[in-house]
C-alpha positions as CSV (number, residue, x, y, z in Angstrom):
1,X,1.8,20.3,-17.3
2,X,0.0,16.6,-18.1
3,X,1.6,12.7,-18.1
4,X,-0.5,10.1,-19.5
5,X,-0.2,6.8,-19.5
6,X,-2.2,4.2,-21.4
7,X,-2.7,1.4,-18.7
8,X,-4.7,-1.0,-20.9
9,X,-7.1,-1.5,-24.1
10,X,-10.6,-2.5,-24.1
11,X,-11.9,-14.8,7.6
12,X,-9.4,-15.7,9.6
13,X,-8.4,-19.2,9.8
14,X,-5.8,-20.6,10.8
15,X,-2.8,-19.1,9.0
16,X,0.8,-20.2,8.7
17,X,4.0,-18.2,9.1
18,X,5.7,-18.6,5.6
19,X,8.4,-16.5,6.6
20,X,9.9,-17.6,10.3
21,X,14.1,-17.4,10.6
22,X,15.5,-20.6,11.3
23,X,17.3,-21.2,14.6
24,X,21.0,-21.7,13.7
25,X,20.4,-20.1,10.5
26,X,22.5,-17.9,10.7
27,X,26.5,-17.7,11.0
28,X,26.2,-21.7,10.4
29,X,25.4,-24.5,7.9
30,X,21.6,-25.8,8.9
31,X,20.8,-29.3,7.9
32,X,17.4,-29.9,5.5
33,X,16.0,-33.1,5.6
34,X,14.1,-33.0,1.7
35,X,10.6,-33.5,1.2
36,X,8.9,-35.2,-1.5
37,X,8.9,-33.3,-4.4
38,X,11.5,-30.5,-3.4
39,X,14.4,-29.2,-5.9
40,X,17.5,-27.4,-5.5
41,X,15.7,-24.5,-6.7
42,X,12.9,-24.8,-3.9
43,X,15.4,-25.0,-1.2
44,X,17.4,-22.0,-2.4
45,X,14.3,-19.8,-2.5
46,X,13.3,-21.3,1.2
47,X,16.9,-20.4,2.4
48,X,17.5,-17.2,0.8
49,X,20.8,-18.8,-1.1
50,X,21.8,-19.8,-4.3
51,X,21.4,-23.4,-6.0
52,X,25.3,-23.0,-6.5
53,X,26.0,-22.5,-2.7
54,X,23.9,-25.3,-2.0
55,X,25.8,-27.4,-4.1
56,X,29.4,-26.5,-3.0
57,X,28.4,-27.3,0.4
58,X,27.3,-30.9,-0.5
59,X,30.1,-31.9,-2.6
60,X,28.8,-34.7,-5.0
61,X,24.9,-33.4,-5.0
62,X,23.3,-33.0,-8.0
63,X,19.6,-31.9,-8.8
64,X,19.4,-35.8,-10.0
65,X,20.6,-37.4,-7.4
66,X,18.5,-35.5,-4.7
67,X,15.9,-37.5,-3.1
68,X,13.1,-37.2,-0.7
69,X,14.5,-38.3,3.1
70,X,18.2,-37.5,2.2
71,X,19.8,-34.7,4.1
72,X,21.1,-31.4,2.7
73,X,23.4,-29.0,4.1
74,X,22.4,-25.5,3.8
75,X,25.3,-22.5,4.1
76,X,24.4,-19.2,6.3
77,X,22.4,-16.7,4.4
78,X,22.1,-13.1,5.8
79,X,18.2,-13.5,5.1
80,X,17.0,-16.7,5.8
81,X,13.0,-17.9,4.7
82,X,11.2,-21.3,5.8
83,X,8.1,-22.5,4.1
84,X,5.5,-21.8,6.4
85,X,3.3,-25.0,5.3
86,X,5.7,-27.1,7.9
87,X,5.3,-24.5,10.6
88,X,3.3,-24.1,13.6
89,X,0.5,-21.3,13.3
90,X,1.3,-17.7,13.9
91,X,-0.9,-17.6,16.7
92,X,1.3,-19.9,18.6
93,X,4.4,-18.4,17.7
94,X,3.8,-14.7,18.9
95,X,5.0,-13.8,22.3
96,X,4.4,-11.0,24.5
97,X,5.7,-7.5,24.3
98,X,8.4,-8.2,27.1
99,X,9.3,-11.5,25.4
100,X,12.2,-11.8,22.5
101,X,10.6,-10.9,19.4
102,X,8.7,-13.2,17.2
103,X,11.1,-13.7,14.7
104,X,14.5,-11.9,13.0
105,X,14.7,-12.1,9.4
106,X,19.0,-11.6,10.3
107,X,21.4,-11.6,12.7
108,X,23.7,-9.4,10.9
109,X,22.7,-6.2,9.1
110,X,23.2,-3.4,7.3
111,X,19.7,-2.2,8.2
112,X,18.0,-3.0,11.5
113,X,14.4,-2.4,11.6
114,X,11.4,-3.9,13.2
115,X,7.6,-4.3,12.5
116,X,5.1,-3.7,15.0
117,X,1.2,-5.0,14.0
118,X,-1.0,-7.5,15.0
119,X,-0.8,-9.8,12.3
120,X,-2.0,-12.9,15.1
121,X,-5.6,-10.6,15.6
122,X,-8.5,-12.4,14.1
123,X,-10.8,-9.7,11.9
124,X,-10.1,-7.5,9.5
125,X,-7.8,-5.5,10.8
126,X,-5.4,-8.2,11.7
127,X,-6.3,-9.9,8.6
128,X,-4.8,-6.4,6.3
129,X,-2.0,-6.1,8.9
130,X,-0.9,-9.7,8.2
131,X,-1.2,-9.1,4.3
132,X,0.6,-5.6,4.4
133,X,3.5,-7.6,6.5
134,X,4.0,-10.4,4.1
135,X,4.4,-8.4,1.3
136,X,7.0,-6.5,3.1
137,X,8.8,-9.9,3.3
138,X,8.9,-10.6,-0.1
139,X,10.3,-6.9,-0.7
140,X,13.0,-7.9,2.0
141,X,13.7,-11.2,-0.2
142,X,14.4,-9.2,-3.2
143,X,16.2,-6.3,-1.6
144,X,19.1,-9.4,0.3
145,X,18.7,-10.8,-3.1
146,X,20.3,-7.5,-4.6
147,X,23.2,-7.8,-2.6
148,X,21.8,-6.0,1.0
149,X,21.8,-7.3,4.6
150,X,18.8,-6.5,6.6
151,X,17.5,-7.5,10.1
152,X,14.0,-7.3,10.9
153,X,12.6,-8.2,14.1
154,X,9.2,-8.6,14.6
155,X,6.4,-8.0,17.7
156,X,2.8,-8.6,17.5
157,X,1.4,-5.1,18.7
158,X,-0.3,-5.4,22.2
159,X,-3.7,-4.7,22.5
160,X,-4.9,-1.0,22.1
161,X,-5.2,-0.9,26.1
162,X,-1.8,-2.1,27.0
163,X,1.5,0.2,26.8
164,X,4.2,0.0,23.9
165,X,6.9,0.7,26.5
166,X,8.1,-2.8,26.8
167,X,8.3,-3.2,22.8
168,X,9.8,0.3,22.5
169,X,12.8,-0.8,25.2
170,X,13.2,-3.9,23.3
171,X,13.7,-1.9,19.8
172,X,16.5,0.4,21.6
173,X,18.2,-2.9,23.0
174,X,18.3,-3.9,19.3
175,X,19.3,-0.5,18.3
176,X,16.9,-0.6,15.7
177,X,16.8,2.3,13.4
178,X,13.7,2.4,11.3
179,X,10.1,0.9,12.8
180,X,6.9,0.0,10.6
181,X,3.7,0.4,12.8
182,X,2.0,0.6,15.0
183,X,-1.9,0.5,14.1
184,X,-3.6,1.4,17.2
185,X,-4.1,5.0,17.8
186,X,-4.0,4.6,21.4
187,X,-0.2,3.5,20.8
188,X,1.0,6.5,18.4
189,X,2.2,9.0,21.0
190,X,4.7,6.3,22.3
191,X,6.3,5.7,19.3
192,X,6.1,9.6,18.1
193,X,8.2,10.0,21.3
194,X,10.4,7.1,20.8
195,X,11.3,8.3,17.0
196,X,11.8,11.7,18.1
197,X,14.2,10.8,21.1
198,X,16.1,8.0,19.6
199,X,16.2,9.5,15.7
200,X,14.4,6.2,14.6
201,X,12.4,6.8,11.4
202,X,8.8,5.2,11.6
203,X,7.0,4.2,8.8
204,X,2.6,4.2,9.8
205,X,1.2,2.5,7.1
206,X,-2.5,2.7,7.9
207,X,-3.7,5.9,9.9
208,X,-3.2,9.3,9.1
209,X,-4.6,10.4,12.7
210,X,-1.0,11.0,14.8
211,X,-0.6,13.7,17.6
212,X,2.5,16.1,17.5
213,X,3.0,15.4,13.7
214,X,3.9,19.3,13.1
215,X,7.3,18.5,15.0
216,X,8.5,15.4,14.0
217,X,10.2,14.8,10.6
218,X,11.2,11.4,11.7
219,X,7.4,10.0,11.0
220,X,6.1,8.7,7.5
221,X,2.8,8.1,6.8
222,X,1.4,6.6,4.0
223,X,-2.2,7.8,4.6
224,X,-2.5,11.8,3.9
225,X,-4.0,13.7,6.7
226,X,-6.8,14.9,5.2
227,X,-6.2,18.7,5.6
228,X,-3.0,18.1,3.5
229,X,-4.8,15.7,1.3
230,X,-7.9,18.0,0.7
231,X,-4.9,21.0,-0.8
232,X,-3.8,18.5,-3.1
233,X,-6.6,16.6,-4.6
234,X,-8.0,20.4,-5.3
235,X,-4.8,21.5,-6.7
236,X,-5.0,18.3,-9.0
237,X,-8.4,19.3,-10.0
238,X,-7.9,22.6,-10.9
239,X,-4.9,21.7,-13.1
240,X,-6.7,19.3,-14.8
241,X,-10.0,20.9,-15.4
242,X,-9.5,24.6,-16.6
243,X,-12.3,27.1,-15.5
244,X,-12.3,28.3,-19.1
245,X,-14.2,25.3,-20.3
246,X,-15.2,23.5,-17.3
247,X,-18.6,23.6,-14.9
248,X,-18.2,21.9,-12.1
249,X,-21.9,20.5,-10.4
250,X,-21.4,18.9,-6.9
251,X,-24.2,16.1,-6.2
252,X,-25.0,15.7,-2.6
253,X,-27.4,13.4,-0.4
254,X,-29.5,14.6,2.3
255,X,-27.1,13.8,5.0
256,X,-23.7,14.9,4.8
257,X,-21.3,12.6,2.7
258,X,-18.1,11.1,3.6
259,X,-16.4,13.1,1.2
260,X,-18.1,16.3,2.4
261,X,-15.1,17.9,3.7
262,X,-13.1,17.5,0.7
263,X,-15.8,18.8,-1.6
264,X,-16.5,22.0,0.7
265,X,-12.8,22.8,0.6
266,X,-12.5,22.6,-3.1
267,X,-15.7,24.4,-4.0
268,X,-14.2,27.0,-1.9
269,X,-11.1,27.1,-3.8
270,X,-13.2,26.8,-6.9
271,X,-15.0,29.9,-6.0
272,X,-12.2,31.7,-5.2
273,X,-11.0,30.8,-8.7
274,X,-14.1,31.9,-10.3
275,X,-15.2,28.6,-11.6
276,X,-18.7,28.0,-12.7
277,X,-20.1,26.0,-10.1
278,X,-24.0,24.5,-9.2
279,X,-25.6,21.9,-6.8
280,X,-27.8,19.2,-7.5
281,X,-28.7,16.2,-5.0
282,X,-28.0,12.8,-6.0
283,X,-31.3,12.2,-7.9
284,X,-31.1,15.1,-10.1
285,X,-33.2,15.0,-13.4
286,X,-31.3,15.0,-16.6
287,X,-33.0,18.3,-17.6
288,X,-31.5,19.6,-14.4
289,X,-27.9,18.7,-15.6
290,X,-28.3,19.8,-18.9
291,X,-29.4,23.4,-17.7
292,X,-25.8,23.7,-17.2
293,X,-24.6,22.6,-20.4
294,X,-22.5,25.3,-22.7
295,X,-21.2,24.3,-25.9
296,X,-17.6,23.9,-26.0
297,X,-17.5,23.0,-21.8
298,X,-17.7,20.3,-19.9
299,X,-19.7,19.3,-17.1
300,X,-17.7,17.5,-14.3
301,X,-19.9,15.9,-11.8
302,X,-18.3,16.0,-8.3
303,X,-20.2,13.6,-5.5
304,X,-19.9,14.2,-1.9
305,X,-19.8,10.8,-1.2
306,X,-17.7,7.5,-2.1
307,X,-20.5,5.3,-1.4
308,X,-21.4,2.0,-3.6
309,X,-24.6,4.1,-3.8
310,X,-24.0,7.2,-4.7
311,X,-21.7,5.5,-7.8
312,X,-24.8,3.5,-8.9
313,X,-27.2,6.7,-8.8
314,X,-24.6,9.1,-10.5
315,X,-23.7,6.4,-12.9
316,X,-27.2,5.7,-14.0
317,X,-28.0,9.3,-14.2
318,X,-24.9,10.2,-16.4
319,X,-25.5,7.0,-18.9
320,X,-29.5,8.6,-19.2
321,X,-27.8,11.9,-19.8
322,X,-25.6,10.8,-22.9
323,X,-28.4,9.0,-24.3
324,X,-30.7,11.7,-24.6
325,X,-27.8,14.3,-25.1
326,X,-24.8,12.6,-26.8
327,X,-23.2,15.8,-28.0
328,X,-22.6,17.3,-24.5
329,X,-19.6,16.6,-22.7
330,X,-19.4,15.3,-19.4
331,X,-17.1,14.0,-16.7
332,X,-17.5,12.2,-13.3
333,X,-14.8,13.0,-10.6
334,X,-14.5,9.7,-8.5
335,X,-12.6,8.2,-5.5
336,X,-10.1,6.0,-4.9
337,X,-12.6,3.4,-3.0
338,X,-14.7,2.9,-6.5
339,X,-11.4,0.8,-8.1
340,X,-13.4,-2.3,-6.4
341,X,-16.4,-1.5,-9.0
342,X,-14.2,-1.5,-11.6
343,X,-14.8,-5.4,-12.2
344,X,-18.4,-5.4,-12.2
345,X,-19.1,-1.7,-13.7
346,X,-16.1,-1.0,-15.9
347,X,-18.6,0.1,-18.9
348,X,-20.1,2.4,-16.3
349,X,-16.9,3.9,-15.3
350,X,-16.1,4.6,-19.3
351,X,-19.8,5.7,-20.0
352,X,-19.5,8.6,-17.1
353,X,-15.5,9.6,-18.5
354,X,-14.7,9.2,-15.0
355,X,-11.6,10.3,-13.4
356,X,-10.9,8.6,-10.5
357,X,-8.0,10.2,-8.1
358,X,-6.0,7.9,-6.5
359,X,-2.4,7.3,-5.0
360,X,-2.7,3.6,-5.6
361,X,-3.6,1.7,-8.6
362,X,-2.9,-1.6,-9.4
363,X,-2.9,-3.6,-13.1
364,X,-4.0,-6.3,-12.4
365,X,-3.2,-7.7,-16.1
366,X,-0.1,-6.5,-15.9
367,X,2.5,-9.5,-15.9
368,X,4.6,-7.8,-13.0
369,X,1.1,-7.8,-11.1
370,X,0.6,-11.6,-12.1
371,X,3.9,-13.1,-11.3
372,X,3.7,-11.1,-7.6
373,X,0.2,-12.5,-6.9
374,X,1.8,-16.0,-8.3
375,X,4.4,-15.6,-5.7
376,X,2.0,-14.5,-2.8
377,X,0.2,-17.8,-3.5
378,X,3.4,-19.9,-3.8
379,X,4.4,-18.7,-0.3
380,X,1.1,-18.2,1.8
381,X,-1.3,-20.5,0.0
382,X,-3.7,-17.7,-0.1
383,X,-5.2,-15.3,-2.6
384,X,-4.9,-11.8,-1.7
385,X,-7.8,-10.0,-0.1
386,X,-10.3,-8.2,-2.1
387,X,-9.7,-4.9,-0.6
388,X,-8.3,-1.6,-2.8
389,X,-5.8,-0.9,-2.2
390,X,-4.0,-4.4,-1.8
391,X,-2.4,-4.7,1.5
392,X,0.0,-7.4,0.2
393,X,1.1,-4.9,-2.7
394,X,1.3,-2.0,-0.4
395,X,3.7,-3.9,1.8
396,X,5.9,-4.8,-0.8
397,X,6.1,-1.0,-2.3
398,X,6.6,0.3,0.9
399,X,9.3,-2.2,1.7
400,X,11.4,-1.8,-1.4
401,X,10.8,2.2,-1.2
402,X,12.2,2.5,2.6
403,X,14.6,-0.5,2.1
404,X,16.4,1.2,-0.5
405,X,15.6,4.4,0.5
406,X,17.4,3.6,4.3
407,X,20.3,2.0,2.5
408,X,21.1,4.9,0.4
409,X,20.5,8.0,2.9
410,X,20.2,6.3,6.5
411,X,19.3,8.9,8.8
412,X,19.0,11.6,6.4
413,X,16.0,9.7,4.4
414,X,13.3,12.4,4.1
415,X,12.0,13.8,0.7
416,X,14.4,12.1,-1.8
417,X,13.2,10.4,-4.8
418,X,14.0,6.8,-4.4
419,X,14.2,5.3,-7.3
420,X,12.7,1.8,-6.3
421,X,10.3,-0.6,-8.6
422,X,6.5,-0.9,-7.4
423,X,3.3,-2.4,-8.3
424,X,0.8,-0.1,-7.1
425,X,1.8,3.4,-5.4
426,X,4.8,5.3,-6.4
427,X,5.6,7.1,-3.6
428,X,6.5,10.9,-3.2
429,X,6.8,12.2,0.4
430,X,5.8,16.0,1.4
431,X,6.2,17.5,4.9
432,X,2.8,18.3,6.2
433,X,4.3,21.6,7.7
434,X,8.0,22.9,8.5
435,X,10.0,20.4,10.3
436,X,7.1,18.2,10.7
437,X,6.0,14.7,9.6
438,X,6.3,13.3,6.0
439,X,3.0,11.9,4.0
440,X,2.6,10.7,0.5
441,X,1.6,13.4,-1.6
442,X,1.6,11.5,-5.0
443,X,-1.8,11.4,-6.6
444,X,-3.0,11.0,-9.7
445,X,-6.2,10.7,-12.0
446,X,-7.2,7.1,-13.4
447,X,-9.2,8.3,-16.6
448,X,-11.9,5.5,-17.9
449,X,-12.5,7.4,-21.4
450,X,-15.1,6.8,-23.4
451,X,-13.5,4.7,-26.1
452,X,-13.0,2.0,-23.5
453,X,-9.3,2.7,-22.6
454,X,-7.9,3.4,-19.4
455,X,-4.7,6.0,-18.9
456,X,-2.9,7.2,-15.8
457,X,-3.0,11.0,-15.9
458,X,-0.4,12.4,-13.9
459,X,-0.9,16.3,-13.3
460,X,2.7,18.3,-12.1
C-alpha cells in the first residue's frame, strides 16, 4: 500500500558553547547582571524558566524597569542554558576523559544520559558532531518545557587511539542509563560491552559498522547496516514498481560504483521475481534505452553509483531521451545523496521523473524548518552545515524520539512507535537479527514528478 504526501509545488573557526550549565544554577537561585538589549523573555529562554517565575523571584520588577547593569534573581531550573556569546570557547572548556564531564544540563533528573562525541575536534567530523550535539540540546530544551527533567553529561570523546574505559567508569558512577555516541570505530567495542553489562541504551548516530550487533538489543543505530539496508530498499523497490509494467535498466561505470553492493543485491532479487532487466553503460545511447521501451511499461533506470558525475550524466541522457521520445515512460531511481543537488538541479530531477530513496528529507520551505533554522542561528550564531542529512535536525529529531521514548518506556525501549515531533526523519527501529541491535528501517521515496510537484511516497 502506498501513502503519498504532496510536499510542495512548483571550517572550523572558534566555536562558542551556547548551552553550558551555570555553576549554582541548580537547586538555588542565580543572579544575572542584565546586558544591553536583554529582555525578560530573553532571560527566560537563557535560563530555561518562565517570565512569570522571574517576576515572582523579583518583587517590583517589570518589563519596563529592567535596565542594563541591574541585577536579576533567576530561580532554579531543572535545565539551564547560557547564551554562549559571553562564554569561553568550547576548546578551552573540554576536559580530559578522566575529569568531570564538560557540562551537565541538570542535577536532578528523570532521565540521566550522556553524550560522548568529538565536539571540539577540528575538521568536518568534529563540525558534524558539534552540530548534531547542538540539535540534540535544542530537543532537550523542548523536552524540558513539556514538563520533563533530564540530566545530560557531555564528554569530549578521546582520540581513536585512546581507550574509553575512564569515561565509561564516570557514566557508571553517574548512573547514566542512556548514551549517545561514540563516533570513532575504535571505541565501539568498549561501548557495546558497557551497554550489555550495565543495561544502558546506546544510540550510535554516525556509523553502522559496529561489532557484536547480533547479540545486543541495547544498541540503536541511525545508519542502517548495509546488509539490512539492501533488504529494505529492494523490498521498497518491488512494492513501488510492479514487474508487470516495469522494465529495470541498470546503468554502470567501468569501475564499480559506490552503490554496487546494493544494485547487485537488487538485481538478484529482481531476477528471482522475474522482472525484465537490462544493463547499459553510463554513456549509453538513447536508442539503446529505447530498445527496452514497451507500450504501457515504465523503464526504471537504476545507477550503480550515487556520484555527482553519474547524476549529471544520467539526467542529461534522460532529458535527451524524453525530447526524442516524449510518449515513452521513464523514471530514475535515485539516492539520498542527491538531495544536495535539488537546489541547483531541481529541473533535472523533475524531467527525469526521479524517485529518491531516503530515510531523511527536510522540507526547507516549511514553517517548522524555517523556525528551527532561525532558532539554531539565534543560539549558536551560525547557519547549518550544507550537508545531507542536516546534522542539527538529525540531532533534534533523534533527541525528541529517544527522550520521549525513554521517558515512557525506560529500559524497555525497543521497537515501540514513539509519537515525537520530527522535521527530517520519522524513525522506526527494527532488530537486524533476533535479539540483536536495532537500526532505523523507515525508508521512503521522494518523488520529483514531471508536473513540478514533489511528493513523499511511503510504501508499506
